[in-house]
C-alpha positions in Angstrom: -8.0 35.7 16.8 -6.3 32.3 15.2 -7.1 31.3 12.1 -9.2 27.9 11.0 -7.3 25.3 10.1 -9.3 22.2 9.0 -8.2 18.9 7.8 -9.8 15.9 5.9 -8.3 12.7 7.2 -7.4 11.3 10.5 -4.3 9.1 9.5 -0.5 8.9 9.9 0.6 11.6 7.5 -2.1 14.3 8.3 -1.5 13.6 12.1 2.3 13.4 11.9 1.8 17.1 10.0 -0.4 18.5 12.7 1.9 17.3 15.5 4.7 19.5 13.9 2.5 22.2 13.0 2.1 21.8 17.2 5.3 22.6 17.8 6.0 24.9 15.5 3.2 27.5 16.4 0.7 26.2 18.7 -0.8 28.9 18.6 -1.3 30.2 15.1 -4.5 27.6 14.4 -7.8 26.6 15.5 -7.9 23.2 14.3 -10.4 20.9 13.1 -10.3 17.2 11.7 -12.2 14.8 10.4 -11.8 11.0 9.8 -14.2 8.6 8.1 -13.2 5.9 10.6 -14.6 5.7 14.2 -11.4 5.7 15.9 -8.3 8.1 16.5 -5.5 8.0 14.7 -3.6 4.4 14.4 -0.6 3.0 13.0 -2.2 1.4 9.7 1.3 -0.8 9.3 0.8 -2.3 12.4 -2.5 -4.1 11.5 -0.4 -7.2 9.8 0.9 -7.4 13.1 -2.4 -7.1 14.7 -3.6 -9.8 12.6 -0.5 -12.1 13.1 -1.5 -11.8 17.1 1.7 -10.0 18.1 -0.6 -7.0 19.2 -4.1 -5.8 19.6 -6.1 -3.0 18.4 -5.2 -0.8 21.4 -1.8 -1.2 21.0 -1.4 0.7 18.0 -3.2 3.6 18.7 -0.8 6.4 17.9 -3.0 9.4 19.4 -5.4 9.0 22.1 -8.7 11.2 22.2 -7.0 12.8 25.0 -4.3 13.8 23.0 -7.2 15.9 20.4 -8.3 17.5 24.0 -5.0 18.4 25.5 -4.3 20.4 22.3 -7.7 21.8 21.7 -8.3 19.9 18.7 -11.7 19.2 17.4 -12.1 15.9 16.2 -15.4 14.4 14.4 -14.7 10.4 13.8 -16.9 8.5 11.6 -17.9 11.5 9.6 -17.4 11.9 5.9 -16.9 15.1 4.3 -19.1 15.2 1.1 -17.6 18.2 -0.7 -15.3 21.4 -0.6 -16.7 24.5 -1.6 -13.3 27.1 -2.5 -15.2 29.9 -3.2 -17.2 30.2 0.1 -14.2 28.1 1.4 -15.9 26.0 3.5 -16.7 22.0 3.8 -19.6 20.3 4.2 -20.1 16.6 5.7 -22.6 13.4 5.3 -24.3 15.0 9.0 -24.6 18.5 7.5 -21.9 20.1 9.4 -20.4 22.9 7.8 -17.5 24.1 8.7 -15.4 27.6 7.7 -11.7 27.1 6.8 -8.7 29.8 6.1 -6.1 26.6 5.0 -7.7 23.4 4.2 -5.2 20.0 4.3 -6.5 17.0 2.4 -5.2 14.0 4.2 -7.8 11.5 2.9 -5.1 8.6 2.0 -6.1 5.8 -0.1 -8.5 2.8 -0.4 -7.9 -0.7 -1.0 -8.1 -1.4 -5.1 -11.0 -4.2 -5.3 -11.0 -6.1 -8.7 -14.1 -5.1 -10.9 -15.1 -8.8 -11.4 -18.2 -10.5 -10.7 -19.0 -11.2 -7.4 -16.7 -8.8 -6.1 -19.6 -7.6 -3.6 -20.4 -10.5 -2.2 -19.9 -10.8 1.4 -16.6 -12.4 2.6 -14.6 -10.4 0.0 -12.5 -7.4 1.9 -9.6 -5.2 1.6 -7.1 -4.7 3.9 -6.7 -1.8 5.0 -8.2 -0.3 8.4 -8.9 -2.0 11.2 -12.5 -2.9 10.6 -11.1 -4.9 7.6 -8.7 -6.6 10.2 -11.5 -7.3 12.6 -13.8 -9.0 9.9 -10.8 -11.2 9.3 -10.3 -12.2 12.4 -14.3 -13.0 13.0 -14.1 -15.0 9.8 -11.4 -16.8 10.9 -13.3 -18.3 13.4 -16.2 -19.5 11.7 -14.7 -20.4 8.7 -11.4 -22.5 7.2 -10.1 -21.7 3.6 -9.0 -18.0 2.4 -7.8 -16.8 -0.8 -5.3 -13.8 -0.9 -5.2 -12.2 -4.5 -2.2 -10.3 -4.4 1.7 -11.6 -3.8 2.6 -8.2 -2.8 3.8 -7.4 0.8 0.1 -6.6 2.3 -1.0 -9.8 0.7 1.8 -11.9 2.0 1.5 -10.5 5.4 -2.5 -11.1 5.3 -2.0 -14.7 4.2 0.6 -15.0 7.5 -1.9 -13.7 9.2 -4.8 -16.1 8.1 -2.4 -19.2 8.5 -1.8 -18.1 12.1 -5.4 -17.9 12.5 -5.8 -21.7 11.8 -7.1 -20.9 7.9 -6.0 -22.8 4.6 -4.5 -20.3 2.6 -4.0 -19.9 -1.0 -2.1 -16.6 -2.2 -3.2 -15.5 -6.2 -0.4 -13.5 -8.2 -0.8 -12.2 -11.6 2.7 -12.8 -12.5 5.6 -15.4 -12.2 7.1 -14.1 -8.9 6.2 -12.7 -5.8 6.8 -8.8 -4.6 8.3 -7.9 -8.0 8.2 -4.3 -7.2 10.9 -4.9 -4.5 12.9 -7.8 -5.1 14.2 -9.3 -8.6 13.5 -12.9 -9.6 16.3 -14.7 -7.4 14.6 -13.2 -3.9 11.7 -13.6 -4.9 12.3 -17.5 -5.1 14.1 -17.4 -2.0 11.1 -15.9 -0.8 8.3 -18.3 -1.8 10.4 -21.2 -0.8 10.5 -19.9 3.0 6.6 -19.0 2.7 5.6 -22.4 1.7 7.8 -24.3 4.1 5.6 -22.0 6.3 2.9 -23.8 4.8 1.9 -20.6 2.2 0.3 -22.2 -1.1 0.4 -19.8 -3.9 -1.2 -20.1 -7.6 1.2 -17.4 -9.8 0.2 -16.2 -13.0 -3.4 -16.6 -12.5 -5.8 -14.0 -13.8 -9.2 -13.9 -11.5 -12.2 -13.6 -13.5 -15.2 -14.1 -11.3 -15.8 -14.2 -7.4 -18.6 -17.5 -6.8 -20.8 -17.6 -4.6 -25.2 -16.9 -3.6 -25.2 -15.2 -0.3 -21.6 -15.2 0.6 -18.0 -16.2 -0.8 -18.1 -19.9 -2.0 -14.9 -20.0 -4.2 -13.0 -18.3 -7.0 -12.6 -18.9 -11.0 -9.9 -17.4 -13.2 -9.1 -16.9 -16.6 -7.8 -20.7 -17.5 -11.0 -22.1 -15.9 -9.3 -23.2 -12.8 -11.7 -23.0 -9.8 -10.3 -22.7 -5.9 -12.9 -23.1 -2.8 -12.8 -20.4 -0.6 -14.7 -18.6 2.6 -13.1 -15.9 2.5 -11.5 -13.6 -0.1 -8.8 -10.5 0.7 -7.6 -8.7 -2.2 -4.6 -6.9 -1.8 -3.9 -6.0 -5.3 -2.8 -2.3 -4.9 -3.7 1.3 -3.7 -6.0 4.1 -4.8 -5.5 7.7 -3.6 -8.6 9.1 -2.3 -8.6 11.9 -4.7 -12.8 12.3 -5.5 -12.8 15.3 -3.0 -10.6 17.3 -4.5 -11.1 16.3 -8.2 -14.8 17.3 -7.3 -13.4 20.4 -6.1 -11.9 21.2 -9.4 -8.1 21.4 -8.1 -5.9 19.4 -10.3 -5.8 15.7 -10.0 -3.7 12.8 -12.1 -3.2 9.7 -10.0 -2.6 11.8 -6.7 -3.9 15.3 -5.9 -0.8 17.2 -7.6 1.2 19.5 -5.0 4.0 21.9 -5.6 6.9 21.4 -3.3 5.6 23.3 -0.4 2.4 20.8 -0.7 0.2 23.1 -2.0 -2.1 22.4 -4.5 -3.1 24.6 -7.2 -5.3 26.8 -4.7 -3.0 28.2 -2.4 -5.6 28.0 0.5 -5.8 23.9 -0.1 -2.8 21.5 0.7 -2.5 17.8 0.4 -0.7 15.4 1.9 0.1 11.6 2.3 -0.7 8.6 0.0 -3.5 11.1 -1.5 -0.7 13.8 -2.9 1.2 13.6 -5.5 4.6 15.2 -5.6 6.6 15.6 -9.5 4.4 12.9 -10.7 4.8 10.1 -7.7 2.2 9.5 -5.6 3.9 7.6 -2.4 2.7 4.9 -0.3 5.3 4.5 2.7 5.8 6.4 5.6 9.0 8.1 5.7 8.0 10.1 2.6 4.8 10.8 4.0 6.0 12.2 7.0 8.7 14.2 5.4 5.8 15.4 3.2 4.3 16.7 6.4 7.4 18.3 8.2 7.7 20.6 5.1 3.8 21.4 4.5 4.1 22.2 8.5 6.8 24.4 8.1 5.2 26.1 5.2 1.7 26.6 6.6 3.2 28.1 9.8 5.5 30.2 8.2 9.0 29.1 9.0 11.9 28.6 6.6 11.8 25.3 4.2 13.4 24.4 1.1 10.4 22.8 0.1 10.1 18.8 -0.5 12.1 17.2 -3.1 10.8 13.9 -3.5 12.3 10.9 -1.8 14.3 7.5 -2.8 12.6 5.1 -1.2 14.1 2.5 0.8 12.5 -0.5 2.1 13.6 -2.9 5.2 10.9 -5.0 5.9 10.3 -8.7 7.8 7.2 -10.3 5.6 6.1 -13.2 7.4 9.4 -13.8 9.3 11.9 -13.3 6.2 14.2 -10.1 6.2 14.3 -8.1 3.3 15.5 -4.7 2.1 15.1 -3.0 -1.6 16.0 0.2 -2.4 16.1 1.9 -6.3 16.4 0.2 -9.1 16.2 -3.5 -9.1 16.8 -4.8 -12.7 19.6 -4.8 -14.7 19.5 -3.0 -18.3 21.9 -1.9 -21.1 23.7 1.0 -18.7 23.0 -0.6 -15.3 25.4 -3.8 -13.9 24.8 -6.2 -10.9 26.6 -7.8 -8.4 25.3 -10.4 -6.5 26.3 -12.8 -4.2 24.2 -16.2 -3.0 25.2 -17.6 0.6 23.4 -21.1 0.0 23.9 -22.4 3.4 22.5 -19.3 4.8 19.9 -18.5 2.1 21.1 -14.6 2.1 21.6 -13.1 -0.9 23.1 -10.0 -1.9 22.6 -7.8 -4.9 24.0 -4.0 -5.6 22.9 -2.1 -9.2 25.6 0.0 -10.3 25.3 2.9 -13.3 28.5 5.1 -13.8 30.2 4.0 -10.3 27.3 4.9 -8.6 25.1 2.5 -6.6 21.4 2.7 -8.4 19.9 -0.2 -6.5 20.1 -2.7 -3.7 18.1 -6.0 -3.3 18.9 -8.1 0.0 17.5 -11.2 1.2 18.0 -13.0 4.5 20.9 -10.9 5.9 20.0 -7.5 5.6 22.3 -5.6 8.0 23.9 -4.0 5.2 21.0 -2.1 4.1 21.2 1.2 5.6 25.0 1.4 4.5 24.2 0.9 1.3 21.1 2.9 1.0 23.0 5.8 2.2 25.6 5.2 -0.1 22.9 5.3 -2.8 20.6 8.6 -1.3 24.3 10.4 -1.9 25.2 8.9 -5.1 29.1 8.0 -3.6 31.8 7.2 -6.2 32.6 3.9 -5.8 35.4 3.4 -8.1 37.7 2.5 -4.6 35.4 -0.6 -4.0 36.1 -4.1 -4.7 33.2 -6.3 -5.3 33.3 -7.8 -2.1 34.2 -4.9 -0.1 30.9 -3.0 -1.5 28.7 -6.0 -0.3 30.6 -6.2 2.7 33.1 -3.8 3.7 36.1 -5.4 5.3 37.0 -4.9 8.5 34.1 -3.5 9.3 31.0 -4.8 10.9 27.8 -5.4 9.1 25.5 -2.3 8.8 26.3 1.5 8.9 28.9 3.5 10.9 26.3 5.9 12.2 29.0 8.7 12.4 28.2 8.8 8.7 24.4 9.0 8.5 23.0 12.4 7.6 20.5 13.6 9.9 17.7 13.3 7.4 18.3 9.8 7.0 15.5 7.5 8.4 16.1 5.5 10.9 12.4 4.1 12.0 10.6 3.8 8.9 7.5 2.3 11.0 7.2 5.9 12.7 9.1 8.0 10.6 11.7 8.7 12.8 14.9 10.3 11.6 18.7 10.3 13.3 18.6 14.1 13.4 15.1 13.6 15.5 17.0 10.8 18.0 20.4 12.6 18.1 18.0 16.1 19.2 16.1 14.1 21.6 18.9 12.7 23.4 20.6 15.9 24.2 18.1 17.6 24.7 15.9 15.4 27.2 19.3 13.9 28.4 17.9 10.2 27.2 20.5 7.9 28.1 19.1 4.4 27.6 17.6 2.9 24.8 14.2 2.6 26.5 14.2 6.2 27.2 14.9 6.8 23.7 12.1 4.8 22.2 9.6 6.5 24.4 10.5 9.7 23.8 11.3 9.8 20.2 8.6 6.2 18.9 11.8 4.8 16.9 11.9 0.9 17.7 8.2 1.4 19.3 6.3 -0.8 16.4 8.3 -3.6 14.9 11.5 -3.1 16.5 13.6 -4.1 13.6 15.7 -0.7 13.9 16.8 -1.1 17.7 20.4 -1.9 17.0 20.7 1.5 14.8 18.9 3.2 18.0 21.6 2.0 20.3 24.6 2.4 17.9 23.5 6.1 17.6 22.7 6.7 21.7 26.1 5.6 22.0 27.6 7.8 19.1 25.7 10.5 20.4 26.7 10.4 24.0 30.6 9.4 23.6 32.7 9.0 26.8 29.5 9.3 28.5 27.7 6.7 27.2 27.4 3.7 29.9 27.0 0.3 28.3 26.4 -0.8 32.0 23.6 1.0 32.2 21.8 -0.4 29.1 21.8 -4.0 31.0 21.2 -3.7 34.7 23.2 -5.9 36.8 21.9 -9.3 38.4 22.3 -7.9 41.6 23.9 -5.4 44.0 26.9 -7.7 44.0 27.8 -7.1 40.4 27.4 -4.8 37.4 27.5 -8.0 35.4 24.6 -8.8 33.1 22.3 -12.2 33.6 23.7 -12.7 30.2 27.5 -12.2 31.1 27.4 -14.2 34.0 25.5 -17.2 32.2 28.2 -16.8 29.0 30.8 -17.1 32.0 29.2 -20.3 33.3 30.0 -21.4 29.9 32.9 -20.3 28.7 35.1 -20.2 32.1 33.6 -23.9 33.0 32.5 -22.4 36.3 30.6 -25.0 38.4 29.8 -23.6 41.6 28.3 -20.4 43.1 31.4 -19.5 45.1 33.5 -20.0 42.1 31.2 -17.6 39.6 31.3 -14.8 42.5 35.2 -15.3 43.2 36.0 -15.2 39.4 33.9 -12.7 38.6 34.6 -10.5 41.3 31.4 -10.0 43.0 31.3 -7.6 45.6 30.3 -10.1 48.7 32.1 -13.1 49.1 28.6 -15.0 49.8 26.5 -13.3 47.6 23.5 -11.7 48.6 19.7 -12.9 48.8 19.1 -12.1 45.3 22.1 -13.4 43.5 22.0 -17.2 45.3 19.1 -18.2 44.3 19.7 -17.1 40.7 23.0 -18.5 40.6 21.9 -21.9 41.6 19.1 -21.9 39.2 21.6 -20.5 36.0 24.1 -23.3 37.2 21.7 -26.4 37.1 20.7 -25.1 33.9 23.8 -24.7 32.2 25.7 -27.9 33.7 22.3 -30.1 34.4 24.3 -33.5 34.8 27.7 -31.7 36.8 25.8 -29.7 39.3 24.5 -30.6 42.7 21.1 -28.4 43.2 21.9 -26.3 46.2 18.9 -26.4 48.8 20.4 -23.5 50.8 20.3 -21.1 48.0 16.8 -21.7 47.2 13.5 -19.8 49.0 11.9 -21.0 52.0 8.9 -22.6 49.9 11.2 -24.5 47.6 13.9 -26.1 50.5 10.2 -26.9 52.5 8.4 -28.2 49.2 5.2 -26.4 50.4 4.1 -22.8 50.4 4.5 -21.3 54.1 1.2 -19.9 55.3 0.6 -16.7 57.4 0.9 -18.5 60.5 4.2 -20.6 59.6 2.4 -23.9 58.6 2.3 -25.1 55.0 -0.1 -25.8 52.3 -0.3 -29.5 51.0 -0.9 -29.7 47.2 -0.3 -33.1 45.6 -0.1 -33.5 41.5 -3.4 -34.1 39.5 -2.4 -34.7 36.1 -5.0 -32.2 34.1 -7.0 -32.0 36.8 -8.1 -35.8 37.0 -8.4 -37.8 40.6 -9.8 -40.8 41.3 -11.6 -42.3 44.1 -9.1 -43.8 46.0 -6.7 -40.6 45.8 -9.8 -38.5 47.4 -10.5 -41.0 49.8 -6.9 -40.7 51.0 -7.1 -37.3 50.9 -9.6 -37.3 53.2 -8.6 -39.5 55.8 -5.1 -37.3 55.8 -7.0 -34.6 56.6 -9.0 -36.3 59.4 -5.9 -37.5 60.9 -4.0 -34.5 60.6 -6.5 -32.4 61.4 -6.1 -30.0 58.5 -7.9 -26.6 58.9 -8.9 -26.1 55.4 -9.2 -28.5 52.1 -9.8 -26.8 49.3 -10.2 -26.7 45.0 -7.5 -24.5 43.6 -7.8 -22.3 40.9 -5.4 -24.9 39.2 -8.0 -27.7 39.4 -6.8 -29.5 42.0 -7.1 -30.1 46.3 -4.9 -28.4 48.6 -4.4 -29.3 52.5 -3.5 -26.0 54.4 -2.6 -25.7 57.5 -0.4 -28.7 57.8 2.2 -27.9 60.6 6.2 -28.2 59.4 6.7 -31.6 61.4 3.7 -33.6 60.3 4.7 -32.8 56.2 6.8 -35.7 56.0 4.2 -37.8 57.4 1.1 -36.2 55.4 3.2 -37.1 52.1 3.7 -40.5 53.1 0.0 -41.5 53.9 -0.9 -39.4 50.8 1.7 -41.8 48.7 0.9 -38.8 46.1 3.7 -37.0 44.0 4.5 -33.3 44.6 2.0 -30.6 42.6 5.3 -28.4 42.7 2.4 -25.2 43.6 5.5 -23.6 45.9 8.3 -24.0 42.9 9.6 -22.3 40.3 8.6 -24.8 37.5 5.3 -26.0 35.5 2.5 -25.9 38.4 -0.3 -27.3 36.2 -2.1 -27.9 32.8 -5.7 -27.1 33.0 -7.6 -28.8 30.7 -11.3 -28.8 30.0 -12.6 -32.7 29.2 -12.8 -32.3 25.6 -13.8 -34.9 22.6 -13.9 -37.3 25.8 -17.3 -36.0 27.0 -17.9 -32.4 25.7 -20.5 -31.9 22.6 -18.0 -29.1 21.3 -14.7 -30.7 21.8 -12.7 -31.2 18.9 -10.1 -32.9 20.1 -8.7 -34.9 23.4 -7.6 -32.0 25.0 -7.6 -33.5 28.7 -5.2 -36.7 27.5 -3.4 -34.0 25.7 -3.0 -31.9 29.1 -2.4 -34.7 31.2 0.7 -35.8 28.9 2.0 -32.2 28.9 1.8 -32.0 32.5 3.5 -35.2 32.9 6.5 -34.4 30.7 7.3 -31.5 31.8 7.0 -31.3 35.3 9.6 -31.0 38.1 11.8 -29.6 35.6 13.4 -25.8 37.4 12.3 -22.8 34.8 13.0 -19.0 35.7 9.6 -18.2 37.1 6.3 -20.8 37.7 4.6 -21.7 34.8 1.2 -22.6 34.2 -0.3 -24.2 30.7 -3.5 -24.5 29.3 -5.7 -26.9 27.0 -9.0 -26.3 25.8 -10.8 -28.3 23.1 -12.7 -25.9 21.3 -12.2 -21.9 20.8 -14.7 -21.7 23.6 -11.5 -21.5 25.8 -13.1 -23.1 28.9 -9.4 -24.1 29.9 -8.3 -20.4 29.6 -5.5 -21.3 27.6 -4.6 -17.6 26.4 -3.9 -16.3 30.0 -1.0 -19.2 30.3 2.4 -19.4 29.6 1.8 -21.9 27.1 -1.9 -22.7 26.0 -3.0 -24.8 23.2 -6.4 -24.7 21.5 -7.6 -27.7 19.9 -9.3 -26.7 16.2 -10.4 -29.1 13.5 -7.4 -28.6 11.4 -5.1 -28.8 14.3 -3.6 -27.3 17.2 -3.3 -23.3 18.0 -0.2 -22.7 20.5 -0.1 -19.6 22.7 2.7 -18.2 24.0 3.4 -15.7 27.1 -0.1 -15.2 28.7 -0.4 -14.1 32.1 -3.6 -14.2 34.6 -2.0 -12.5 37.7 -1.8 -9.0 38.2 -0.8 -7.7 35.0 -3.4 -9.8 32.6 -1.7 -10.0 28.9 -3.1 -12.3 26.3 -1.1 -14.8 25.3 0.1 -15.0 21.4 -0.7 -17.2 19.0 2.9 -18.9 17.4 1.9 -21.3 15.1 -0.6 -24.2 14.3 0.4 -28.1 14.5 -1.5 -31.0 13.0 -0.3 -33.4 15.5 -0.1 -34.0 19.6 3.4 -34.8 18.7 4.1 -31.7 17.4 2.2 -30.0 20.3 4.5 -31.8 23.0 7.6 -31.2 21.2 7.1 -27.6 20.4 6.2 -27.3 24.1 9.4 -28.9 25.1 11.3 -26.7 23.2 9.5 -23.5 24.1 10.0 -24.4 28.0 14.0 -25.2 27.4 15.0 -21.8 25.2 13.0 -20.1 28.1 14.8 -22.0 31.0 18.1 -20.9 28.5 17.7 -17.4 28.2 15.2 -16.2 30.8 16.2 -14.3 33.8 15.5 -15.8 37.3 12.4 -14.4 38.5 11.2 -13.4 35.2 7.8 -14.7 33.8 7.3 -15.8 30.4 4.9 -12.6 29.2 7.7 -10.2 29.8 10.4 -12.6 28.4 8.4 -12.9 25.1 8.3 -8.7 25.1 11.8 -8.5 25.5 12.9 -11.3 23.4 10.7 -10.5 20.5 7.7 -13.0 19.4 9.0 -12.9 15.8 12.6 -14.1 17.3 10.8 -17.0 19.6 8.8 -17.9 16.4 11.6 -18.3 14.1 13.3 -20.3 16.8 10.0 -22.5 17.1 10.1 -23.2 13.2 13.6 -24.2 12.7 12.9 -28.1 13.2 17.2 -28.3 14.1 16.5 -25.8 16.9 13.7 -27.6 18.3 15.3 -31.0 18.4 18.5 -29.7 20.0 16.3 -27.8 22.4 14.4 -30.7 22.9 17.4 -32.9 23.7 18.9 -30.6 26.0 15.4 -30.5 28.0 15.6 -34.2 28.6 19.1 -34.0 29.2 17.9 -31.8 32.2 14.6 -33.6 33.0 16.7 -37.4 33.9 18.3 -35.2 36.7 15.4 -34.5 38.7 13.5 -36.7 41.0 10.3 -36.1 42.4 10.6 -33.6 45.3 8.6 -35.3 48.1 9.9 -38.5 47.5 13.2 -37.1 47.6 12.9 -35.8 51.0 11.3 -38.7 52.6 14.0 -40.8 51.3 17.2 -38.6 52.1 18.0 -38.4 55.8 19.2 -35.3 55.5 16.5 -33.5 53.7 14.0 -35.3 55.9 15.9 -33.7 59.2 14.9 -30.3 58.1 11.4 -31.2 58.9 12.4 -32.0 62.8 10.6 -29.7 65.4 12.6 -30.1 68.6 10.2 -30.3 71.6 11.2 -28.2 74.6 10.5 -30.4 78.3 
């Protein structure tokens, strides 16, 4: 008969422990799990990404309900355990459910600490620990505009960044003079503050909160010095408290956390504790990696497997705080026995500091350039003697690439902090599952599956593990069957080798087929014109039929004609022209398109030039890989909810960005208020007008694979919208794979990376200049066809008598 294992808590540390138990002995226990939240296990680390619009709640679920069912686990969500009876070995829930256990795991985690000040219970005050907290902030941001975040640590800064992205005016309140004092020294903290201030974050340092103001809900916050800041939302991110009350009420030994031995057992041998609620050797850990280590030890002990026990963890933290990279491990301040070596590059704003005691690294602080974090952290953990190092070689080992030689990493070294994946787990998966690509490793181990920061190390481990059998070309699929070269390798060669024609590209780069194929011919035509806009002449013969003919071919061989209507706006004169043309050429179908234009369907090939001439309108490029349209609502011109002139902005964007080729078609939307009538959140580039500016979204898609766009920033003026939109389009032009929509492009490039590019004013200016240079080489398609004899000849049809 199976033993009965009950776990109180359904969070990351506890479920990782259960996963390990199932790997070791899946038939040993009948498992029951209680969670007081109404969800299956989710990645709490990623809540800040949800708040910042980088992902959604569904994407952070780590174990779906089906996982519990497949493993015969009884799960009770939204049900709190209120009592542990150790004598009878039963637990009791708030619903009077009584469950017997043979072994009990307490994995209750921790709760946000709420300052015990007057007004802290008012509506509008929240912590930042759960899906519900995150959803509350998302909802508040739709109605209110002023927020205060109390706490200048990692969680507080991530919350502040997310609220800014949601359009709120945010002040961060911190009790001491500089930010993230647990991870950063004063220099690194000052660099972080400067960078965050440049993003629009405001700081109130050395402020002690004494009262929260308001009657029915939060209206402001008051400090000890008498200052008052009006606000509609207060997020408390001032620390966590381990949830120990159940254990304490049950008579277990509790200090800050539930006291455990090296096997995560409490003073009752039938009861274990793991995660943020547990205390080992006087320390209650809050980061994922040590909690997962605890879970592995517990799983081995409870299944009678060999384990040396948990010996504690040296914690290293590689973080991206609101787009700013930092790494911190061990001791971060000097003292009588600890000295520091540091370097600051003012040009790149990178700062490195290594703390040394008795010829050993005892602490690391890196800001900006964190590539050496893993190497230095490994030296710290191994207590490596550093007498042979010079200060320069310690901060950056001469003759080597930045970072760690993965061969020197131990199997227990954590590679992915978000998901607690070690080097050993990755190597084991590669060898056992015959994995050969990064994507396979990510899918199997979850390494780099959250923030993606550790991807370079995962790829290095893959290469090192496979050795000579590692196929670098398999990591990047060739652009077509004619070559093993990737898109990036081809484009780089065009730039570096000065290649000027498709034939030259194929010849110099050794394509298998001299004339190319149907996949590489249009791609090379695009890449060459993108790379050399002023030198390369468009090769019409390399384009697909729709682009060659400037109209979409229909199933019966006829074509559609869709003229440009900026923002969906037309005139009575243009409507009369369309009607007259439709009658004159016996057009079988006249229809309003999904892009708010009028389409003429069923036009014969030989009639296309005559139809264009009679219409005397410009092409809507409905057939092209370029900007198709900018869908716009009427905005403040007529709508009583409109906050801005969305129609005028939509027309401006369309007029400014039309005609220029992109890797795939692009659609944009501008909506005058958050009601989103123009469906801006399913567009390649979307603008939502709000009272304090313009929210900019990228990477949306409304096609067969619907993707909600990601918020990248909020800007104050229409001029800023146009600059960012232009830079975004040009960066997509320069880095996109031909035939790749912006939705997969954003996921491939990384949202954070694109955000950083668009926040770099110098880069935005450069991209705008390059776009304008390219646009100056384009002519309106219908007009060019009518005026160019060779192009017009394509539409002639020989009559057989």
